[in-house]
N, C-alpha and C positions, 0 to 999 in steps of 0.2 A: 504493503500501501506506498501512497504518496508520503513524504512528510509536511511536504508545503506546499498549497495548491493557489494559485490567484483566482480571483471571480472579479471575469473583466466583462460590470455590471454597478449598475445600481438601487435602491430604489429596494420593495420587498423580495425581488427574485434574489441580488446579492444577500439580506437580510435573510432568507432561505436554504442559499448557498453556503453560507458561515456557518449556521446549528447542523449541516448534514457531516458539513466536516470536523465541526466539533467531537461529535457522535462517534465520530470513526478517528480519534486523536488526530488529525489532522489542522497543523497552521493553517490558518486566511489570513491570505491577503487582499486590502480593499484598493482600489484606486478610485481616483477623488476631482472635480473638477472642482476649479477657484468655490462655484456657485456652491455645492456637496458638502465642503470645506465640513460643517455642523451635521450635514445627515444619517442618518441610526445606524446602514451598514460603514462608516465610517468608525464609528465607536463600537460597534458589534465586533468584528473583526481584531485577531489575531497584531496585524500590523497593517498599518495604510499610509498611502504613499500619492500624492498630488499630482495626475496629469497633465495639465494644461486647466487653460479659458473653458466659460461654460457651453460655446460654439460644441455638438457632438464633433462637429468632424474634426476637431482640436481636440480632443481629451479620451474620449466614448468611444472616438471610432479613429484615432488615431496610431495604426499597426506599431509602430516606430517609439512611438514611449511605450505604448505600455510591452511592448516586447522589452524594451529600458529596464523596465520596474521588477519585470518578471526575471531575468540575468542577476540584477543588482540585489535583490533579496530570494535569489538562490531558489527561487519558487520549481518544484519538478512537472508543475500541470496547471494550465489553465481552464477552468470553465467559462464560458461568454455565455450564461443564460438562454433569456432572449430577448430579439430586439437587436443594435446594434450590430456589434461582428457576427453574433453568435453561427448566422448564418450563411458568413461570408466563405470562400472554398482558398480565397485567396492570404487570409488570415490564417485558417488549417494548415495551410501548406507549410504560410510561416515558420511556423509554430513546430510545426515539424524539420523546417529546417535550422533552427537554435535549438534545438535538441529541448523541446518543451513540449507535454504531452497536449493535447490539443481531447479537451473532455465532452468528445462528439462524434458523427460521421465520418471516415475519409476525406481529402478535399474532392477528392474523384464522385462520389455519391453526391458529394453538396454539387458540384457542376453538372449534374444528370440532373437532380428534382429542383434545381437548386432555379432551372431555368424551367417552365413549367412546359415550351413546347418541345425538350428536348425526356420527358419527364413523359409527357406524353407517347414520346415513339417509345421510350421504353418500355412501358408498363402495357404499349398496345402489343408489342412483342412476344411480353408475357402471356398474352392474352388473358388480361384486364379491360374489362366493361370501360367501354368510353361515352361521354358524350359526344354526337356525332359534331365531329367541326375541322381545325385542319391542325396537324400534326408540327406544323413550320413558324415560326412568320410572315406573315401575308404585304406585300403591295395592296395602295389599294383596288387596282384590276385585281387582283385576288381576291380581296377579298368583298366583292362587289360581284363576283363569283360564286366563290363557296357558299355565301348568304342566299343567292340563288338557288342551288342547289339544293342548301339544307330547307331552307323555307325560314321567314319571318317566323317571331321576332329573337333575334342572335343576343347574342353577346360579343363584345369585344373585350379582350382583356392584353392587359400584359406583359412579356415572356416570364418577365425579373420581377422580386419583388409578392409585395400582399396587400391588406388592409385597404384593400378597396379602390387603389392607385389607380390608377391605367383600365380603367373599368366602367365599360359604358352600354349598355342598353341601345339596343334599336329595333323600332317594330315596323319601321318602315324602308325602301330603297331610297327614300328622299334624304334619307335622316342618317344613309351610314357613312361619306362624307367626312361631315363636319363631325360627325362621333368615330371617327375614324382617326381622324387630327388630330384633334383632341386630347383625345387617347393614348395616342405617341406623343404628345409635348408633353404630356403630366405622368410619362416613363420616363419618359429621358432624363426630366429632373429630380423626379423621388427615386432613382435610380441607376440612372447614368446608362439605361438600355432604353431605347426606342422601340425595341420590339413589339409588337403584336400579333394575338391569333384573335380568329374566331371562334365560337362554339353557337351551337342552338339552346337557342335558352331555351329549361325547362322552367313550364310557370309554375310559381308557387312549392317550389322541394322541399324537405327536410333537408338537413345540415347533419349529417351525422359522420362524425371520425372514430381510426382504430387507431390505436395507440401499440403502437409495433415496440420490441424488444431484440436485439439484439447484439450476443454477446462476440469475441474475437476467434473463435475455434468454433462455427458456422452451426449455432444454435440460436434461430427466428418463434417468437412465441408472441402471439397476438394478446391484449390486458383487457379484450371487451370495449363498448363503444360508448362514447360520451354525444349527446344532445345537444348541437351549436347553432337549432333551429332560431334562438331570441338573436335578432341580430338588427342594427342600425347603421345603414348604409358599410354594410357587410360588411363590420365589424360587432365582433361575437359580444352579446350584452350578461348571460345568464350560460351556464352551463350546467349538463346533468350527468350521472353513469347511474344506472345503464338507462336508455331510449324504451319509453313508453310503449313504443312500435316495433321493437327489433326482439323479436324466441328466438329459442337456442339455436335455432336452424340459421333464421334469417344471421343468427350472428359468429355462427361456424361458416359460413361461405363467405360474408365479409372480412371477417378476421380471417380465412385461407384468401382471399386474393388482394391481402393487404401483406400477407408475407410475401406472396409472390411478384408485390410491387417494389418492397422494401427489397429481398432481397435480386430482384433482376440491376438495381444499380449495389448489389454490391455493398450492401449497407451495414452497419453497425450501428450500438450504444439507443439511445433512446432518439424517436420522429413519428409520427402520426400522418396517416392517411387518411383522404379525408373522402368525403363519397354527397354524392345531390343522390338523393334518395326523393320518388316520385309517388304519383297516389297511387300505384301500384305498388310500392313499396318495392318497382327496380332501383338498384343503387349502380351508380354510374364514378369514375374516380372522376374527379374535381384536381389534385396535386396532393404532394407532400413535403410538410413541415419537416425542414431536418436539424428540431435543437426539441427543447425539451419548450409546453407549449405550456403556455401562460394557467389553461385549465388542470393541470396535471393533478392538481388536491384530488378533484372529485373521482380520478383511476386508484389513486389513494387509498381513499377511504371504501368505495365499495371492495376492492381483493386486497387491500394490509399490507400493501407492501410501499417500501419506498425507492421511489426512482432517484434522487437525488442519490442517493446510498447505492444503489441498481448502478449510475452512470461512473462513479467515483470507481466501485470492485470493477467493473467491466472496461474501464481505461486504463486498471491496473493490471489487465491483462487477467483477470478472473472468469471463469465460468460461469454462467447461468447458474443459480441452485437448486433451480423448477424446469420443468417441462409441463408441457401444451396442456397437460392431461391433471394436473398437481391445481391449475389455479379456482377457482370458485369465487363467483362474486355476491356476495350479501349484501344485502340493504341498499335503498337509494342515496344519492348523496346532490347536493346541488351548490351552485359556485356563482355570488353577486361580485363583478367586479366595482369593488368603490372607488371614483372618480372627481375629483375637484373639478366639476363643470357645475352650471346651472339650466337644467330638462327643460326650464321656463323662457330660458332667454337664448331658441338654439345649439343649449349645448358647451356655451361658450364657454370653455378654461374660466377656472377663478382661484387665480394663485392667491395666495397672502399666509397671513401670519396662523397656525392654529391654538384657537386660544382654549377652547376645548375641546377636548377629545374623549368620550363615553363610550368604552366598548363593551361587544356582547360575551358573555360569557356560559360557562353553564354544560348540561347533560349534550352531548355533540356536535359543541362549534368550533371551529378554527378559526381562527384572522392570522395571515398572512400579510404581513403590514409591514412598509419603509417607515410609517410616520411616529411621530410623537408630540405631544401638548406643548405647545410652545416653539415648534417649528415651521419654516415659514417655506413654504410650499412653492420653488421657484417657477416660471413661467417657459423654460427655458425645455422642457421633455414632456413626453407623456403625463398628463398628471394625473396618472391612474395611482392611490391612494394605499389601497389595500386591496384583498381578495376576502370576503366574507366566504365561508365554507358548511356548511352542515351535512349531517349524516343521520338519517333513521332508520327504519325499519321498513318501511315501503314510503312510494311517493306521496302520500297524503301526509304523509305523516314526517319527511320533512320538507313536506310545504308547512303545514306549519311551526314546526319547529325556526326557519328559517324565515317568517314571520314574526317570532318572538324575540328573533337574533336581532333583525328587524327595528325595531320596536322599542331595544334597547341601545340600542347606535345612535353617536349623535359629536357631529363635530365643526364644532364652534369658529365661527371667525371667517370663514370661508363657505361657497354652496358647495351641495354633492349632490350627487342625482340620488341617495338612499330614498326620496320619499318616490323617486320612480319605480323601486327595486318594491314596496309595496305596495303599488298599482298593478305591476305588473304580475304580483303573487295573489291576488284578490281576482283577478280576472276569469270571469266560469272558461272561458276559453283557455287559458293557461291550463287552471285546476283538472279540466277534465283529457288536456296535453293535446290540444286540437291548434297546434301551432305547425307556422311556418317560416320561409324564412321573409316573406309579408306581414306575421303575427304584428311585430313590436310599430309599424307605419303604419299600420289601421289600427290599430290604441291607441297612438300620438296623433290622428289626423281626430281621431274621433273625444277630444279630451274632455274630459266636463269640469260645466263651469267651479263645482267645488273642490278641487283638487287646492290652486291655491290657500286654502283658508286652509285645507287640513298640510298644508306643510305649516303652516305660520302657526298651528297649535301644536303641532308635535314640536318647534323650534320654542314654543314661549314654552309647554310644559321641560323638556331636559333644560332650560337655561335655569328655570326654580327648584330644578334637582340640585343642578353643579352651583348655585345660590345658596342652594341651604347648607349644602356639603360644605360649602366654605366658610359659612357663620357661623356655624355651630361648634359650642366647645364639645371637645370631646372628652366629656365627665366620665369617671369610674361610680360605679354604684347605685342603689333603688332611683337617685332624684334623676342624676344622666342620664340611667335609659329612658326616665317617664318621659323627660323631656325630648327627647331625641323620636320616642312611638309618638306623642303628639304632634311632632312634625311632621311627619310622614303621614299619620294621618290624614293631614290638612292635605298634606300633595295628593295623598292618595284621592283621597273624596275628589278635588280638585281636576283630575285625572279621568275618573268615574263622570261626573258634570260635562264636562269638554264632550264624552261619549255617546253620553244620553243627547248630544244633539247632535247629534252623525258624525261627531268630528272623530279622528286617531290621536291620542296625549301620546310624550315621547316616556 
């Protein structure tokens, strides 16, 4: 096992990897930009080093600076987390050339699966079901011909990257030229690669992905599926494991195909094969993410495995300690991505100082966080604050547990998307698992007038609780206990009164 690992990332995923390292007896090394000097991952690591100014291209995306820190501190391996350099084959190759183990797949596998067009070619040869479309980048004339052949509507997609960038839906031939040029331009700006390809649009599909894990000795397994259909602008918002529509037979088929797709690229370590599923439960390969996913905790909770531990062990040359038949899914898990953003203002980022932070807890609740009370959320990076994950015996129990956990969650000083999750989890279509990739857009377009009042009431209740905690003397004995009990009763009565008016208190 490695003695020292550098984590080339920030925020909650850096903290997550640091904790895994500590559990395995590995010294952890953090890197930080100027704006992240007081970040949580910096204080959690055994060592921490500055790598440049706030802009990511000068710090977290600067391969030379990160490798220089790794050499100076004596790190034997680098964990890239997700985002930043995690899917950069050039970085993986540079690590190898520097004699430092990259905790992830080989650079060759990343090059194949990192380009969606190359990935389509590779998995199609392996017999994986595909959405009809092109297997390579297209010129405008080729795109017009391909679209005419497979029929509208179609999707134009960037060959590199993800996150909905360089992606446009086209419903008629007259829209194709403008959408094609816009997608090309956006892809070039976002990924430095303007290559785009074309797929037939599957209307209102479900987005279901399979977690795969392979060691460097030839063993590859799948760890069940995750339902990722609740999305906004092609960005996942809520993830679940398992999916409500996947039975044992469908899971076996999708898992087998996912393993075939990964093996076709010579893949090792953790990765995710993503599929679109139509209304008839036919599934089609979408893409492969060559890294640990944001939503990996839901898989951990239903399998009982620690994926970061396994990543580290695989990179250190160990064999997977189990076979496919050893794996069993237990219960249901749900994850909400908590962001510093304002759902009432078109999800605009909400940087600033966290003046109060009340965290949920209790049975079956997990929070992977990268923030703390008093920290200032910067505007320079993705505004994710934390991931709230729950696990319960079944889906309905998990929904109830997540609702309770969200009621305990409060972030003061900035806006967050916590109120949006309350709304999603109370929607009858979500409760009944009648979801697809258009679910959230439909919900947002029919926003009830009462939501603003709900949000204000929740905030007032949380502030009241925070003020009570801050101002009540902490006394011992019967008198102190009585005073605290009385205040709590008053606050509880206030909350019940608010609920009686049809509002949800914090």
